[in-house]
N, CA, C and O of each residue as an XYZ file, in Angstrom:
372
protein
N     158.404    145.675     99.078
C     158.439    145.589     97.562
C     157.171    144.821     97.034
O     156.761    145.389     96.021
N     156.493    143.847     97.333
C     155.128    143.484     97.051
C     153.973    144.248     97.321
O     152.902    143.987     96.774
N     154.147    145.401     98.323
C     153.188    146.450     98.310
C     153.276    147.749     97.227
O     152.334    148.308     96.664
N     154.471    147.991     97.142
C     155.185    148.895     96.130
C     154.357    148.427     94.767
O     153.615    149.234     94.207
N     154.549    146.913     94.209
C     153.835    146.416     93.213
C     152.392    146.773     92.902
O     151.867    147.244     91.893
N     151.937    146.422     94.024
C     149.984    146.692     94.365
C     150.340    148.099     93.809
O     150.239    148.345     92.607
N     150.704    148.889     94.595
C     150.670    150.373     94.723
C     150.626    150.716     93.225
O     149.643    151.259     92.721
N     151.918    150.319     92.411
C     152.117    150.611     91.275
C     151.028    150.310     90.161
O     150.670    151.052     89.247
N     150.605    149.068     90.464
C     149.457    148.447     89.506
C     148.132    149.776     89.532
O     147.743    150.441     88.573
N     147.699    149.834     90.865
C     146.625    150.664     91.057
C     146.860    152.168     90.343
O     146.004    152.804     89.727
N     148.285    152.571     90.597
C     148.678    153.831     89.705
C     148.637    154.011     88.319
O     148.346    154.964     87.597
N     149.030    152.766     88.110
C     149.217    152.660     86.479
C     147.639    152.580     85.920
O     147.391    153.066     84.817
N     146.607    151.971     86.693
C     145.340    151.776     86.076
C     144.502    153.010     85.858
O     143.674    153.266     84.984
N     145.006    153.810     87.044
C     144.500    155.479     87.204
C     144.792    156.059     85.681
O     144.051    156.437     84.773
N     146.399    155.936     85.852
C     147.010    156.695     84.745
C     146.599    156.708     83.347
O     146.544    157.573     82.474
N     146.280    155.242     83.433
C     146.076    154.659     81.793
C     145.007    155.299     81.498
O     145.045    155.686     80.330
N     143.739    155.680     82.233
C     142.557    156.236     81.769
C     141.690    156.589     83.130
O     140.820    155.878     83.633
N     142.173    157.918     83.606
C     141.336    158.156     84.646
C     139.935    158.096     84.642
O     139.447    157.869     85.749
N     139.003    158.262     83.536
C     137.522    158.079     83.746
C     137.300    156.706     83.822
O     136.575    156.431     84.779
N     137.690    155.649     83.107
C     137.527    154.263     83.337
C     137.742    153.844     84.648
O     136.973    153.054     85.197
N     138.845    154.367     85.258
C     139.173    154.099     86.552
C     138.107    154.489     87.559
O     137.854    153.707     88.476
N     137.545    155.499     87.467
C     136.424    156.053     88.448
C     135.192    154.987     88.116
O     134.429    154.486     88.942
N     135.212    154.772     86.631
C     133.517    154.172     86.297
C     133.999    152.596     87.092
O     133.069    152.011     87.647
N     135.085    152.068     87.141
C     135.337    150.791     87.781
C     135.059    150.981     89.167
O     134.370    150.162     89.774
N     135.622    152.176     89.819
C     135.305    152.145     91.279
C     134.288    152.138     91.753
O     134.004    151.486     92.758
N     133.119    153.250     90.796
C     132.026    153.097     91.043
C     131.322    151.884     90.788
O     130.375    151.586     91.516
N     131.626    151.234     89.957
C     131.083    149.828     89.663
C     131.268    149.098     90.972
O     130.327    148.709     91.664
N     132.431    148.952     91.236
C     132.745    147.994     92.363
C     132.300    148.363     93.559
O     132.329    147.492     94.428
N     131.803    149.656     93.910
C     131.309    149.701     95.158
C     129.897    149.840     95.054
O     129.298    150.036     96.112
N     129.206    149.775     93.944
C     127.538    149.134     93.833
C     127.481    147.673     93.911
O     126.638    147.071     94.575
N     128.520    147.048     93.125
C     128.174    145.570     93.220
C     128.567    145.161     94.376
O     127.885    144.263     94.869
N     129.546    145.574     95.028
C     129.871    145.285     96.230
C     128.813    145.593     97.383
O     128.593    144.739     98.241
N     128.199    146.750     97.392
C     126.952    147.168     98.341
C     126.090    146.142     97.971
O     125.946    145.232     98.787
N     125.366    146.080     96.709
C     124.412    145.170     96.438
C     124.680    143.598     96.678
O     123.703    142.874     96.874
N     126.061    143.017     96.666
C     126.229    142.068     97.242
C     126.186    141.515     98.814
O     126.030    140.387     99.282
N     126.408    142.902     99.447
C     126.402    142.621    100.943
C     124.967    142.618    101.341
O     124.499    141.983    102.285
N     124.285    143.431    100.483
C     122.503    143.170    101.349
C     121.795    141.978    100.858
O     120.783    141.558    101.421
N     122.303    141.435     99.832
C     122.024    139.939     99.386
C     122.391    138.897    100.264
O     121.846    137.863    100.651
N     123.640    139.549    100.500
C     124.072    138.309    101.951
C     123.421    138.315    103.059
O     123.123    137.244    103.589
N     123.088    139.474    103.598
C     122.461    139.758    104.645
C     120.969    139.506    104.555
O     120.331    139.421    105.604
N     120.514    139.412    103.676
C     118.955    139.404    103.596
C     118.539    137.797    102.573
O     117.477    137.713    101.955
N     119.239    137.042    102.578
C     119.468    135.930    101.777
C     118.321    135.261    102.249
O     117.578    134.918    101.330
N     117.847    134.898    103.627
C     116.818    134.201    103.967
C     115.555    134.634    103.717
O     114.546    133.939    103.832
N     115.604    136.074    103.284
C     114.031    136.952    102.966
C     114.784    138.121    102.180
O     115.242    139.158    102.660
N     114.796    137.763    101.069
C     115.834    138.308     99.865
C     114.966    139.600     99.594
O     113.751    139.558     99.399
N     115.673    140.674     99.602
C     115.365    142.167     98.978
C     115.836    142.783     97.428
O     116.562    143.759     97.238
N     115.275    142.017     96.520
C     115.522    142.219     95.384
C     115.337    143.617     95.041
O     116.208    144.051     94.287
N     114.306    144.557     95.443
C     113.876    145.755     95.476
C     115.270    146.673     96.002
O     115.519    147.782     95.529
N     115.859    146.211     96.733
C     117.063    147.001     97.150
C     118.170    146.456     96.535
O     118.900    147.288     95.995
N     118.480    145.397     96.465
C     119.923    145.207     96.056
C     119.890    145.074     94.119
O     120.935    145.352     93.531
N     118.927    144.744     93.482
C     119.172    144.781     92.148
C     119.336    146.042     91.624
O     120.027    146.079     90.606
N     118.754    147.426     92.161
C     119.476    148.651     91.736
C     120.881    148.902     91.820
O     121.455    149.649     91.028
N     121.388    148.369     92.650
C     122.668    148.386     93.263
C     123.374    147.798     91.928
O     124.065    148.521     91.211
N     123.113    146.224     91.611
C     123.886    145.803     90.531
C     123.551    146.388     89.544
O     124.456    146.556     88.727
N     122.359    146.865     89.229
C     122.421    147.308     87.698
C     123.258    148.742     87.792
O     124.114    148.866     86.917
N     123.125    149.862     88.752
C     123.927    150.626     88.421
C     125.605    150.205     88.256
O     126.424    150.841     87.593
N     125.843    149.079     88.972
C     127.546    148.786     89.097
C     127.601    147.780     87.754
O     128.672    147.179     87.670
N     126.919    147.578     87.001
C     126.870    146.870     85.615
C     126.914    147.788     84.802
O     127.573    147.570     83.785
N     126.200    149.205     84.959
C     126.272    150.044     83.873
C     127.596    150.688     83.454
O     128.149    150.885     82.371
N     127.999    151.034     85.220
C     129.193    151.952     85.213
C     130.428    151.064     84.717
O     131.378    151.477     84.052
N     130.189    149.538     85.255
C     131.123    148.538     84.610
C     131.408    148.609     83.457
O     132.614    148.498     83.238
N     130.524    148.810     82.269
C     130.258    148.397     81.066
C     131.038    150.133     80.483
O     131.945    150.303     79.667
N     130.377    151.014     81.154
C     131.317    152.131     80.836
C     132.708    152.178     80.998
O     133.379    152.738     80.131
N     133.288    151.629     82.067
C     135.009    151.426     82.508
C     135.291    150.573     81.206
O     136.124    150.880     80.353
N     134.564    149.578     81.179
C     135.602    148.455     80.229
C     135.287    149.189     78.530
O     135.971    148.790     77.587
N     134.434    150.032     78.364
C     134.443    150.437     76.958
C     135.479    151.612     76.877
O     135.835    151.963     75.752
N     135.969    152.220     77.927
C     136.852    153.350     77.786
C     138.240    152.605     77.553
O     139.126    153.021     76.806
N     138.295    151.285     78.408
C     139.616    150.381     78.101
C     139.500    149.632     77.108
O     140.528    149.013     76.833
N     138.604    149.450     76.445
C     138.733    148.450     75.066
C     138.570    147.271     75.522
O     138.972    146.362     74.795
N     138.042    146.964     76.629
C     137.896    145.305     77.128
C     136.691    144.626     76.558
O     135.797    144.288     77.334
N     136.612    144.457     75.619
C     135.500    143.571     74.760
C     134.771    142.687     75.520
O     133.578    142.967     75.634
N     135.256    141.472     76.193
C     134.794    140.324     76.616
C     134.595    141.441     77.996
O     133.427    141.812     77.872
N     134.926    141.835     78.694
C     134.458    142.546     79.963
C     133.339    143.341     79.580
O     132.520    143.408     80.497
N     132.892    144.188     78.196
C     131.885    144.631     77.851
C     130.948    143.792     77.705
O     129.888    144.030     78.284
N     131.081    142.538     76.866
C     129.939    141.473     76.712
C     129.494    141.109     78.105
O     128.311    141.076     78.442
N     130.433    140.859     78.831
C     129.755    140.113     80.433
C     129.096    141.386     81.066
O     127.953    141.217     81.491
N     129.618    142.579     81.188
C     128.885    143.570     81.896
C     127.674    144.162     81.184
O     126.876    144.745     81.918
N     127.318    144.098     79.492
C     126.107    144.425     79.131
C     125.173    143.351     79.400
O     124.008    143.633     79.679
N     125.691    141.760     79.326
C     124.685    141.035     79.840
C     124.146    141.008     81.150
O     123.021    140.616     81.461
N     125.248    141.565     82.082
C     124.281    141.661     83.492
C     123.547    143.060     83.598
O     122.651    143.121     84.440
N     123.834    144.275     82.793
C     122.990    145.153     82.586
C     121.425    144.819     82.101
O     120.382    145.200     82.632
N     121.620    143.907     80.810
C     120.451    143.653     80.716
C     119.458    142.619     81.478
O     118.227    142.644     81.479
N     120.193    141.845     82.026
C     119.274    140.966     82.963
C     118.958    141.764     84.264
O     117.976    141.398     84.909
N     119.630    142.725     84.670
C     118.962    143.811     85.776
C     118.234    144.818     84.971
O     117.768    145.603     85.796
N     117.959    145.128     83.991
C     116.793    145.928     83.503
C     115.781    144.977     83.123
O     114.719    145.525     82.827
N     115.781    143.711     83.040
C     114.395    143.093     83.224
C     114.015    142.671     84.673
O     112.878    142.540     85.126
N     115.067    142.506     85.231
C     114.577    142.432     87.176
C     113.951    143.850     87.402
O     112.843    143.948     87.929
N     114.569    144.804     87.055
C     114.177    146.171     87.267
C     112.490    146.346     86.816
O     111.572    146.792     87.504
N     112.462    145.880     85.560
C     111.064    145.713     85.143
C     109.933    144.972     85.921
O     108.837    145.387     86.296
N     110.439    143.931     86.031
C     109.622    142.720     86.531
C     109.249    143.365     87.924
O     108.051    143.298     88.197
N     110.195    144.074     88.999
C     109.818    144.340     90.176
C     109.248    145.571     90.143
O     108.628    145.737     91.194
N     109.155    146.685     89.288
C     108.697    147.670     89.518
C     107.562    148.314     88.576
O     106.822    149.279     88.769
N     107.695    147.410     87.459
C     106.370    147.774     86.463
C     105.175    146.775     86.361
O     104.212    147.036     85.640
């Protein structure tokens, strides 16, 4: 019963807006990857590697939130995207 509800939650999320679903999936994959890189390099952080992952994750999260019309998620992901742009600028320019 519990697994059926979880599956229905995922199916409902996809059916309500497939584009938002895929943007959120891409966002999650990139942010999780960036977080894993940061975790494993914490003693000698590699922002040149993990910040681009965070940036892609935050931008695709923003797009997903836009299509879901989730305004506070958009505010949060816009903030993250802005901070990541600044970080990328400081790292590579």
